[in-house]
C-alpha positions, 0 to 999 in steps of 0.5 A: 739325429735325423731319421734317414730313409734309404731308397732304391727304385727300379724303373722303365723308359724307352729312352736309353739312360746312359746316352741321354741322362736321367732327365731325358730318361724320365721325360719319355711318355712311357717312363714309370717307376716299377719298384720302390724299396725303402727302409728307415734307419736300421729298420726292415726293407719294404718293397712296393710293387708299383708295376703290379698295381700297388700304390705309394702309401701316404706316409711314404709320400709325406716322408719324401717331402718331409725336411726332417727326414733325410733321403739317402740313395746311391746316385741319389739324383736318379731316385730324386728326379725319377720320384719327382716325375712320379709325384708331379713336383720337384723334390727338394735336394736339400733333403737328400744325401748321395752315398755315391758322393760320399764314396767319391769324396774318399776316392772310391769307385763310382758304382755301388757294387764296386764300392761294396766290394772295395769296402768288403761290406757283408751286404753285397749286390745281387749278381743277377741285377744286370740281366733283370734290368735288361729284361724288365727296365728296357725295351725288348726286341719283338720276336716270334717267341715273345709274341712280337712284344716290345716290353717285358711285363711282370706277368711274362716272367713271374719268377724273374719278377720276384727275383727283381723285387729281391734285387731291388730290396737288396740294393737298399741293404747294400747302400745302407751298409756302404753308407754306414762305413762312409759315415766315419769320414763325413763330408763337411756340411757346407758340401751338402749345401753345395750339392743341393745347389748343384742339383738345383742347377741341373734341375734348371738346365740350359736352353738349346737352340734346337734349330741350330742343332738340327741344321748343324747336323744336316749341314755336316751330312751334306758336307761329308757326302760331298767330300766323300764323293770328291775323294772317290773321284780323286782316287777312284777308290770304292771306299776312300775312308778305308785306311788300307785302301788309301795307303795302297793308293798313296803307295801307287802315287809313290807316297808310301805312308805307314800311318795316317795319323793327323799330325803325319798327314799334315806334315805330308800334305805340306810336303806334296802337291797336286792330287796327293796334297788335295786328297790329304787336305780333304782327309784332314777336313773330314777328320775335323767333321765331328758333330758328336756334341750336336748329336748329344744335344739333340739326344738329351734335350727335354720337352721343355727345350732345355738340357739338364744334368750337364755336370756331376758333383764330385765327379773328378774324385782326385780333387772332387771337382765337377765332371762334365756329362752328356755334352761335356761342356768342360771341353767345348771348342773355342770360337774365333769366327769374326761374325758368329751371328752370321755363321749361326744364321747361315747354319740355321738356314741349312745353307752349306754352300754359303757357309763354305763360301763365306767361312771356308772350312765347314767342319771348323765353322760348325765346331766353333758354333757348338758353344752358341747352341746354348741360349737363354730363355726368352726375355733373358741374356747370359752373364758369363763371369770367370776367374782370371788365372785362378790356378796361378793365383792359388799356387802362388798363395799356397807356396808364398811366391809373393812377387806373383801375388803382388803382380795379381794385386796390381796389374795382373799381367802374369805372363809379362811379369813372369817373362820379365823375371825369367829373362831379366828385362823390364816388364814395361818393354813387353808390349806389342810393337816392342821387340821384347813382346816375343818374350810374353809367349815364353812367359805364358808357356812356362806359366801354364806348363811348369807350375806343377813340376812339369818339364820338357814333356809338359811344354810339349803337351801344352803345344809349345812352339819352340825348338826342343833345345830351348825347352829345358833352359826355359824350364830352368829359368822359370824354376829359378824365377819361382823358388818358393813354388819349387820349394813347395813341391819338395815340401809336399813330397817330404811331407807325404813321405813322412806321413806314410813312413811315420803315420804322423801329421805334416804341415806344409804352409796352408795344407796339412797331410795326416794319416787316418785308418790306412788313408793319407788325408790332405786337409785344405784351408776350406776345411775339406780333405783330399783322400789317398787310399792305402798310401805306400812306397813303390818303384816307379818306371825309372827304378826309383822309389815313389809314393803310391796309393790306390784309386779306381780305374775305368772298370771300377777296380782299385789299382795302384797310382803314383804321385810326387810333390809336384802332383800333390801341389797340383791336386791341392791347387786345383781342389782349392780353385774348385772350392773358391768357385764353389764359394762364388757359386753359393754367393751368386745364387744367394744374390739372385744370379741363377746359374745354368752351368759352369766350366772349371773357373767360369759361371754362366747365369741366365738373367732377365733383361734389365736385372743384374749386371756383369759388373755386379756378378763379377764383384760377387764372384771376386769376393774371397771366402773367409779362409782365403781373405789374403788371396787376390781374386779377380773375375772378368765377364761379359753379357751375350745372347748365346754362350760364347768365349768373349 
């Protein structure tokens, strides 16, 4: 059994960690590790006071680089990246284990203190920690009292420093206590290989077009100021951005509005004309003005011109999918501009007037260019490959909906095939130019909305553009066309209830639900589990009994959640889709395609010009794992000089 070295550190940097991430944080010239506490296995905790002149012993440095010694920490990426900066070389993530990942695997809170409370371990975090971090680890405001200093040093408060050292050592104790509990439910070993790949992708980062980012922010400032002045001239208001002032002005124009929500403003703008319509349309334009993602890029880019740490492994604890961080690449606006090259060059030139003249909406154009701020390094291009309709394929595979799988094995036109089956019309007539083509949209909306038990509400949430009275019939015919998927929801619901009631295992096709130590676990074909803490029966808002379990809220508290057969089917489908992407990523990396980031069902690779190809990358990605050889997969892709949607 490998030796485990538990580690916790305290650090200083003038760069704010929550806003900028650990890579930019450690990229600051004034970054330093203040305290280093560690313990081997069950041994005593040793604290090294680097801030007061102590040095890391040679045996500790050797241990940090020894593949036979596992390094463990809570949010291990922080310790590994910080220590890599301190030592001057990257520490191998294959040698690290992250206790926060272990906690996420069991649907526990993300913060160490919250997990320790949830697990009721005896070694709890010290409550003084937050105040000590604020005092020693971030810059302080200069005052007369502190002599105008901008940083607190150990000599400024020796008693506090002694307490900080105790806090640092106690975190090693708390992490170790939590880890020992979580080891009873180990992650499969292939997940740790995937974790190491994830860390390598984050270490690699992705290059940013800094000129585009800088000038997008500048162009937005010019547009916003001009639009604000125009609104002042139209209304005569001192602050036309004030909701109360604007409501009063609209009332004076005989257009009383109780709300200025976007949808209501859109409707009212279409119903009015003249100065009121102009003002409302201007407000809509201003509401589009959001350069937060550009600002996040500017804030997080490192001195190497790249952003690192865009994705968090297992950050979505329900399915263990990745979560977006910093720039949130998982919800970037789509691009539909006819000439992205021209729009990019105009923004990089900082020409707001030309942008407005050629492309109309300045905010809308800037929004569509966000993706294109990610660029490959010199001598390379991006290869982008993504799975086609991965969730629809996986859901049909789990449910045994063979006609869907047959379509994916053939033409793959699932929206047309769905419409054909729903409305009993020949699929070959659902083509552009034929009156039946209008049914494709209904097939698409139903496919995207109804797969997990969703009804009219799901259609509305997906933005279905149809009269409300047509929605329920659409749901009904989709369900009639997909009887095995409907049966799968019901079977998942029955299985979960059986597990909770009898604490017996229940198999539903390729998925098994079982009980272990006050947890309901869902064993996936890939070999990993989804975890539902303390499952039980509860009363839902409709007054009927429902399946309940506990999961962390935003504050880190374990609170009751509800689920049902359709939601359990969704969890299984999305988790398996994640596992298929994970399998593809490992294969792409092994084949020599360096991934710089990935989004849901898509991988973005930075390849030297003349090496590799989109076709080869898609072939690698489309190869199913051993546990899903009968699942029809297909990856499509393209090559580009900057990130975009094809």
